[in-house]
BARO-963164 format. One record per residue (C-alpha): x, z negated, y negated; chain; residue number from 1; residue in one letter. Coordinates in steps of 0.1 Angstrom, whole numbers. Layout:
<dodren><px>X</px><pz>Z</pz><py>Y</py><ch>A</ch><i>NUM</i><aa>a</aa></dodren>
...
***
This chain:
<dodren><px>33</px><pz>-38</pz><py>-121</py><ch>A</ch><i>1</i><aa>m</aa></dodren>
<dodren><px>47</px><pz>-24</pz><py>-158</py><ch>A</ch><i>2</i><aa>k</aa></dodren>
<dodren><px>20</px><pz>-33</pz><py>-173</py><ch>A</ch><i>3</i><aa>t</aa></dodren>
<dodren><px>15</px><pz>-64</pz><py>-159</py><ch>A</ch><i>4</i><aa>a</aa></dodren>
<dodren><px>46</px><pz>-75</pz><py>-173</py><ch>A</ch><i>5</i><aa>q</aa></dodren>
<dodren><px>42</px><pz>-56</pz><py>-213</py><ch>A</ch><i>6</i><aa>t</aa></dodren>
<dodren><px>6</px><pz>-83</pz><py>-208</py><ch>A</ch><i>7</i><aa>l</aa></dodren>
<dodren><px>27</px><pz>-108</pz><py>-199</py><ch>A</ch><i>8</i><aa>l</aa></dodren>
<dodren><px>64</px><pz>-107</pz><py>-221</py><ch>A</ch><i>9</i><aa>r</aa></dodren>
<dodren><px>36</px><pz>-101</pz><py>-257</py><ch>A</ch><i>10</i><aa>t</aa></dodren>
<dodren><px>15</px><pz>-130</pz><py>-247</py><ch>A</ch><i>11</i><aa>a</aa></dodren>
<dodren><px>42</px><pz>-156</pz><py>-244</py><ch>A</ch><i>12</i><aa>k</aa></dodren>
<dodren><px>52</px><pz>-140</pz><py>-281</py><ch>A</ch><i>13</i><aa>t</aa></dodren>
<dodren><px>17</px><pz>-147</pz><py>-293</py><ch>A</ch><i>14</i><aa>m</aa></dodren>
<dodren><px>14</px><pz>-174</pz><py>-315</py><ch>A</ch><i>15</i><aa>t</aa></dodren>
<dodren><px>-25</px><pz>-175</pz><py>-312</py><ch>A</ch><i>16</i><aa>d</aa></dodren>
<dodren><px>-30</px><pz>-195</pz><py>-280</py><ch>A</ch><i>17</i><aa>q</aa></dodren>
<dodren><px>-66</px><pz>-185</pz><py>-270</py><ch>A</ch><i>18</i><aa>a</aa></dodren>
<dodren><px>-58</px><pz>-145</pz><py>-273</py><ch>A</ch><i>19</i><aa>i</aa></dodren>
<dodren><px>-25</px><pz>-150</pz><py>-253</py><ch>A</ch><i>20</i><aa>a</aa></dodren>
<dodren><px>-42</px><pz>-171</pz><py>-227</py><ch>A</ch><i>21</i><aa>a</aa></dodren>
<dodren><px>-60</px><pz>-139</pz><py>-225</py><ch>A</ch><i>22</i><aa>q</aa></dodren>
<dodren><px>-34</px><pz>-113</pz><py>-217</py><ch>A</ch><i>23</i><aa>l</aa></dodren>
<dodren><px>-17</px><pz>-136</pz><py>-197</py><ch>A</ch><i>24</i><aa>k</aa></dodren>
<dodren><px>-53</px><pz>-139</pz><py>-177</py><ch>A</ch><i>25</i><aa>a</aa></dodren>
<dodren><px>-50</px><pz>-99</pz><py>-175</py><ch>A</ch><i>26</i><aa>l</aa></dodren>
<dodren><px>-18</px><pz>-97</pz><py>-169</py><ch>A</ch><i>27</i><aa>a</aa></dodren>
<dodren><px>-24</px><pz>-118</pz><py>-139</py><ch>A</ch><i>28</i><aa>d</aa></dodren>
<dodren><px>-51</px><pz>-94</pz><py>-129</py><ch>A</ch><i>29</i><aa>d</aa></dodren>
<dodren><px>-30</px><pz>-64</pz><py>-134</py><ch>A</ch><i>30</i><aa>y</aa></dodren>
<dodren><px>-3</px><pz>-85</pz><py>-107</py><ch>A</ch><i>31</i><aa>e</aa></dodren>
<dodren><px>-26</px><pz>-92</pz><py>-81</py><ch>A</ch><i>32</i><aa>r</aa></dodren>
<dodren><px>-45</px><pz>-54</pz><py>-81</py><ch>A</ch><i>33</i><aa>r</aa></dodren>
<dodren><px>-10</px><pz>-38</pz><py>-85</py><ch>A</ch><i>34</i><aa>a</aa></dodren>
<dodren><px>6</px><pz>-62</pz><py>-51</py><ch>A</ch><i>35</i><aa>e</aa></dodren>
<dodren><px>-30</px><pz>-56</pz><py>-38</py><ch>A</ch><i>36</i><aa>k</aa></dodren>
<dodren><px>-27</px><pz>-19</pz><py>-42</py><ch>A</ch><i>37</i><aa>a</aa></dodren>
<dodren><px>13</px><pz>-20</pz><py>-27</py><ch>A</ch><i>38</i><aa>s</aa></dodren>
<dodren><px>-3</px><pz>-37</pz><py>4</py><ch>A</ch><i>39</i><aa>l</aa></dodren>
<dodren><px>-29</px><pz>-14</pz><py>10</py><ch>A</ch><i>40</i><aa>d</aa></dodren>
<dodren><px>0</px><pz>8</pz><py>9</py><ch>A</ch><i>41</i><aa>d</aa></dodren>
<dodren><px>15</px><pz>-6</pz><py>36</py><ch>A</ch><i>42</i><aa>a</aa></dodren>
<dodren><px>-8</px><pz>-10</pz><py>57</py><ch>A</ch><i>43</i><aa>a</aa></dodren>
<dodren><px>-21</px><pz>27</pz><py>55</py><ch>A</ch><i>44</i><aa>k</aa></dodren>
<dodren><px>18</px><pz>39</pz><py>66</py><ch>A</ch><i>45</i><aa>a</aa></dodren>
<dodren><px>16</px><pz>17</pz><py>96</py><ch>A</ch><i>46</i><aa>l</aa></dodren>
<dodren><px>-19</px><pz>30</pz><py>104</py><ch>A</ch><i>47</i><aa>a</aa></dodren>
<dodren><px>-4</px><pz>60</pz><py>104</py><ch>A</ch><i>48</i><aa>r</aa></dodren>
<dodren><px>24</px><pz>54</pz><py>125</py><ch>A</ch><i>49</i><aa>s</aa></dodren>
<dodren><px>1</px><pz>42</pz><py>151</py><ch>A</ch><i>50</i><aa>v</aa></dodren>
<dodren><px>-18</px><pz>68</pz><py>153</py><ch>A</ch><i>51</i><aa>a</aa></dodren>
<dodren><px>9</px><pz>94</pz><py>149</py><ch>A</ch><i>52</i><aa>s</aa></dodren>
<dodren><px>32</px><pz>74</pz><py>179</py><ch>A</ch><i>53</i><aa>a</aa></dodren>
<dodren><px>-2</px><pz>70</pz><py>200</py><ch>A</ch><i>54</i><aa>e</aa></dodren>
<dodren><px>-7</px><pz>109</pz><py>190</py><ch>A</ch><i>55</i><aa>c</aa></dodren>
<dodren><px>26</px><pz>115</pz><py>210</py><ch>A</ch><i>56</i><aa>d</aa></dodren>
<dodren><px>27</px><pz>89</pz><py>239</py><ch>A</ch><i>57</i><aa>e</aa></dodren>
<dodren><px>-5</px><pz>112</pz><py>247</py><ch>A</ch><i>58</i><aa>l</aa></dodren>
<dodren><px>9</px><pz>140</pz><py>240</py><ch>A</ch><i>59</i><aa>m</aa></dodren>
<dodren><px>39</px><pz>134</pz><py>260</py><ch>A</ch><i>60</i><aa>g</aa></dodren>
<dodren><px>25</px><pz>137</pz><py>293</py><ch>A</ch><i>61</i><aa>s</aa></dodren>
<dodren><px>1</px><pz>171</pz><py>282</py><ch>A</ch><i>62</i><aa>f</aa></dodren>
<dodren><px>34</px><pz>195</pz><py>292</py><ch>A</ch><i>63</i><aa>p</aa></dodren>
<dodren><px>38</px><pz>180</pz><py>324</py><ch>A</ch><i>64</i><aa>q</aa></dodren>
<dodren><px>7</px><pz>184</pz><py>332</py><ch>A</ch><i>65</i><aa>q</aa></dodren>
<dodren><px>7</px><pz>219</pz><py>322</py><ch>A</ch><i>66</i><aa>l</aa></dodren>
<dodren><px>34</px><pz>229</pz><py>336</py><ch>A</ch><i>67</i><aa>s</aa></dodren>
<dodren><px>17</px><pz>216</pz><py>375</py><ch>A</ch><i>68</i><aa>s</aa></dodren>
<dodren><px>-4</px><pz>241</pz><py>370</py><ch>A</ch><i>69</i><aa>r</aa></dodren>
<dodren><px>-2</px><pz>271</pz><py>393</py><ch>A</ch><i>70</i><aa>p</aa></dodren>
<dodren><px>-3</px><pz>303</pz><py>369</py><ch>A</ch><i>71</i><aa>e</aa></dodren>
<dodren><px>-29</px><pz>324</pz><py>376</py><ch>A</ch><i>72</i><aa>i</aa></dodren>
***
């Protein structure tokens, strides 16, 4: 995201409009990639959280099952 902001700031100060347009396009691409990476990270964190909750739910009854077994 910082790279995108730097490129955008540089593009705004350029006098050559063709180069400025290319820098802006590059900044926009970096920004999209940063947003996608952020969304991907959030999705992975959510998936881990759901998996952990499901595991906790499944394991929640496990000790009860052990305690109801007769000792050998």
